[in-house]
C-alpha positions as CSV (number, residue, x, y, z in Angstrom):
1,X,0.0,0.0,-0.3
2,X,1.4,3.4,-0.9
3,X,1.8,6.2,1.6
4,X,-0.8,8.5,0.4
5,X,-3.0,5.3,0.0
6,X,-2.5,4.9,3.8
7,X,-2.8,8.3,4.9
8,X,-6.2,8.6,3.0
9,X,-7.5,5.1,4.4
10,X,-6.7,6.9,7.9
11,X,-8.8,10.0,7.4
12,X,-11.7,7.8,6.7
13,X,-11.3,5.9,9.8
14,X,-10.7,8.3,11.9
15,X,-14.0,10.1,10.6
16,X,-16.0,6.9,11.0
17,X,-14.8,6.4,14.6
18,X,-16.4,10.0,15.9
19,X,-15.1,11.2,18.8
20,X,-14.4,7.9,20.5
21,X,-11.8,7.7,17.9
22,X,-9.4,4.4,17.1
23,X,-5.7,3.6,18.7
24,X,-2.6,3.2,16.5
25,X,-2.9,-0.8,17.1
26,X,-6.4,-0.8,16.2
27,X,-5.8,1.4,12.7
28,X,-2.2,-0.8,12.0
29,X,-4.7,-4.3,12.3
30,X,-7.8,-2.6,10.0
31,X,-5.0,-1.6,7.4
32,X,-2.8,-4.4,7.9
33,X,0.1,-2.5,8.5
34,X,3.0,-2.1,11.0
35,X,2.5,0.7,13.6
36,X,5.5,2.1,12.9
37,X,4.8,2.9,9.4
38,X,0.3,4.0,10.8
39,X,2.5,6.3,13.5
40,X,4.4,7.9,10.6
41,X,1.5,8.3,8.7
42,X,-0.7,10.0,11.4
43,X,2.0,12.4,12.3
44,X,2.5,13.3,8.6
45,X,-1.3,13.8,8.2
46,X,-0.9,16.2,11.3
47,X,1.7,18.2,9.3
48,X,-0.2,18.2,6.2
49,X,-3.4,19.4,8.1
50,X,-2.0,22.1,9.3
51,X,0.1,23.1,6.5
52,X,-3.6,23.6,4.4
53,X,-5.4,25.1,6.8
54,X,-7.9,22.2,7.1
55,X,-10.9,22.7,8.9
56,X,-10.4,19.8,11.4
57,X,-7.0,18.8,12.9
58,X,-6.0,15.0,14.5
59,X,-5.8,15.2,18.3
60,X,-3.8,12.0,19.8
61,X,-5.8,11.9,23.4
62,X,-5.1,9.3,26.1
63,X,-3.6,6.7,23.4
64,X,-6.7,7.6,21.1
65,X,-6.7,9.1,17.7
66,X,-9.2,11.1,16.7
67,X,-10.4,14.1,14.2
68,X,-11.3,17.2,15.9
69,X,-12.2,20.6,14.7
70,X,-10.1,23.9,15.7
71,X,-10.6,25.9,18.9
72,X,-10.3,28.8,16.9
73,X,-14.0,28.0,15.1
74,X,-16.2,27.3,18.2
75,X,-18.9,30.5,18.1
76,X,-19.7,28.9,14.5
77,X,-20.2,25.6,16.0
78,X,-22.3,27.2,18.4
79,X,-24.4,28.4,16.3
80,X,-25.1,25.4,14.3
81,X,-25.6,23.7,17.4
82,X,-28.3,26.2,18.8
83,X,-29.8,27.6,15.3
84,X,-33.5,27.5,15.1
85,X,-33.6,25.7,12.2
86,X,-32.4,22.8,14.3
87,X,-34.7,22.9,17.2
88,X,-36.9,19.6,15.8
89,X,-35.4,16.3,15.7
90,X,-35.4,13.9,12.9
91,X,-37.2,10.6,12.9
92,X,-33.7,8.9,13.5
93,X,-33.0,10.9,16.3
94,X,-36.1,10.0,18.2
95,X,-35.4,6.4,17.5
96,X,-32.1,6.7,19.0
97,X,-33.2,8.7,22.2
98,X,-36.0,5.9,22.4
99,X,-33.5,3.0,22.7
100,X,-31.0,4.8,24.9
101,X,-33.9,5.9,27.4
102,X,-35.0,2.3,27.6
103,X,-31.4,0.5,27.2
104,X,-29.4,2.9,29.3
105,X,-26.3,2.5,29.7
106,X,-25.9,1.5,25.8
107,X,-22.8,1.8,23.9
108,X,-23.0,3.1,19.9
109,X,-22.6,-0.1,18.6
110,X,-25.5,-1.4,20.7
111,X,-28.0,1.1,19.2
112,X,-26.9,0.6,15.7
113,X,-27.3,-3.2,16.4
114,X,-31.1,-2.5,17.3
115,X,-31.8,0.4,14.6
116,X,-29.8,-1.6,11.9
117,X,-28.0,2.0,10.5
118,X,-25.4,4.3,11.5
119,X,-26.1,6.3,14.3
120,X,-23.4,8.6,15.1
121,X,-24.8,12.1,13.9
122,X,-28.2,10.8,15.8
123,X,-26.4,10.2,18.8
124,X,-24.4,13.5,18.4
125,X,-27.2,15.7,17.7
126,X,-29.2,14.2,20.9
127,X,-25.8,14.9,22.9
128,X,-25.7,18.8,21.8
129,X,-29.5,19.4,22.7
130,X,-28.7,17.9,26.1
131,X,-30.9,15.3,25.6
132,X,-28.4,12.3,26.2
133,X,-24.7,12.0,27.5
134,X,-21.9,10.0,28.1
135,X,-22.5,8.1,31.5
136,X,-19.3,6.0,31.4
137,X,-17.1,3.3,29.4
138,X,-17.8,0.2,28.9
139,X,-15.5,-2.7,30.0
140,X,-14.8,-3.8,26.4
141,X,-12.2,-3.3,23.8
142,X,-11.5,0.2,23.2
143,X,-13.7,1.1,26.3
144,X,-16.3,2.5,24.7
145,X,-18.6,5.5,25.5
146,X,-22.0,4.5,27.4
147,X,-24.7,6.8,26.6
148,X,-27.8,8.0,28.5
149,X,-30.4,10.2,29.2
150,X,-29.8,13.7,31.2
151,X,-32.2,15.6,33.7
152,X,-33.3,17.5,30.7
153,X,-35.1,15.0,29.1
154,X,-36.2,14.0,32.6
155,X,-37.8,17.4,33.2
156,X,-38.9,17.8,29.7
157,X,-41.4,14.3,30.1
158,X,-42.3,15.3,33.6
159,X,-40.8,12.3,34.9
160,X,-39.6,11.8,38.5
161,X,-36.9,8.6,37.1
162,X,-36.3,6.9,34.3
163,X,-38.4,4.3,35.7
164,X,-41.3,6.1,35.0
165,X,-41.0,5.6,31.6
166,X,-43.8,3.2,29.9
167,X,-43.5,0.1,28.8
168,X,-40.1,-1.2,29.1
169,X,-39.9,-3.8,27.2
170,X,-39.9,-2.2,23.7
171,X,-36.8,-1.3,21.7
172,X,-35.1,-4.8,21.8
173,X,-35.2,-5.1,18.1
174,X,-35.7,-2.8,14.5
175,X,-38.9,-4.5,13.1
176,X,-41.5,-2.3,14.8
177,X,-39.1,0.5,15.9
178,X,-41.1,3.6,14.0
179,X,-43.9,2.5,15.3
180,X,-42.7,1.8,19.2
181,X,-40.9,5.2,19.2
182,X,-44.4,7.0,18.0
183,X,-46.3,5.2,20.4
184,X,-43.4,6.1,23.3
185,X,-43.6,9.8,22.5
186,X,-47.2,9.8,22.4
187,X,-47.3,8.2,25.6
188,X,-45.0,10.7,27.2
189,X,-46.3,13.6,25.6
190,X,-49.6,12.6,27.6
191,X,-47.4,12.9,30.6
192,X,-47.0,16.7,30.5
193,X,-48.9,19.4,32.4
194,X,-49.5,21.1,29.4
195,X,-50.3,18.1,26.5
196,X,-53.5,20.2,25.3
197,X,-50.9,22.8,24.2
198,X,-48.0,21.8,22.8
199,X,-46.6,18.1,21.9
200,X,-43.7,16.0,21.1
201,X,-44.4,16.6,17.2
202,X,-44.4,20.2,18.1
203,X,-41.4,20.7,20.2
204,X,-39.4,17.5,18.5
205,X,-40.4,17.9,14.9
206,X,-41.5,14.1,14.8
207,X,-42.7,14.5,10.7
208,X,-40.0,16.8,10.1
209,X,-36.8,16.5,8.8
210,X,-33.6,18.4,9.9
211,X,-32.2,20.9,8.2
212,X,-29.1,18.4,8.1
213,X,-31.0,15.3,8.1
214,X,-29.4,12.3,9.4
215,X,-28.2,10.1,6.5
216,X,-29.0,6.2,7.8
217,X,-26.3,3.9,6.3
218,X,-27.0,0.3,7.0
219,X,-24.9,-1.6,9.1
220,X,-23.2,-4.6,8.0
221,X,-22.8,-7.3,10.6
222,X,-20.0,-8.9,9.7
223,X,-17.6,-5.1,9.6
224,X,-15.9,-5.0,12.9
225,X,-14.2,-1.9,12.3
226,X,-16.3,0.3,14.4
227,X,-17.3,-2.7,16.9
228,X,-14.2,-1.7,19.6
229,X,-14.6,2.0,19.5
230,X,-18.0,2.6,20.2
């Protein structure tokens, strides 16, 4: 494998691994190259990104390599996160939120196994809206992030605790996921004191797409490339 192609593959792997990143050893195993060569490629990429003035950078944190944004652009990212155009949640985000609510603590890979599609963007949206949060790390290869719901989630739906969720047996698989999601949020909506004036569809945009819709990509059950970092 030539050096430019190796760097291109590594960039793609880091993009797919998201905020959890990959260790150099994991990358080396995936691309079937020596750790030393992968390390050289990553160092070269760090220099490339800086010289080219790219909008992302390669970060090395606690033995993990990941893509990150530039601190000097933070003000623009905040505008995107809190833009009125992004106040609604897509169907993908609602399904992900429902799965996290019932199955927490849960990793991204486990969410994707239930939904059958990639869910990284949906998770990112929910974290930005303070509906889910990192609650720990799983005792598995790569120590994947575990997600759970927040106090904001409970406050909105008027729940004293997560134990007050209806029908805890839902969201075990993706067969009737869309129907179960709508059923859940309809029932939660009825719990709100002012449910007659507002509902989940108007607040979360159940029937609307986000300004930048989440593009669901089917999960390959034989693809283990992200299994150790999610």
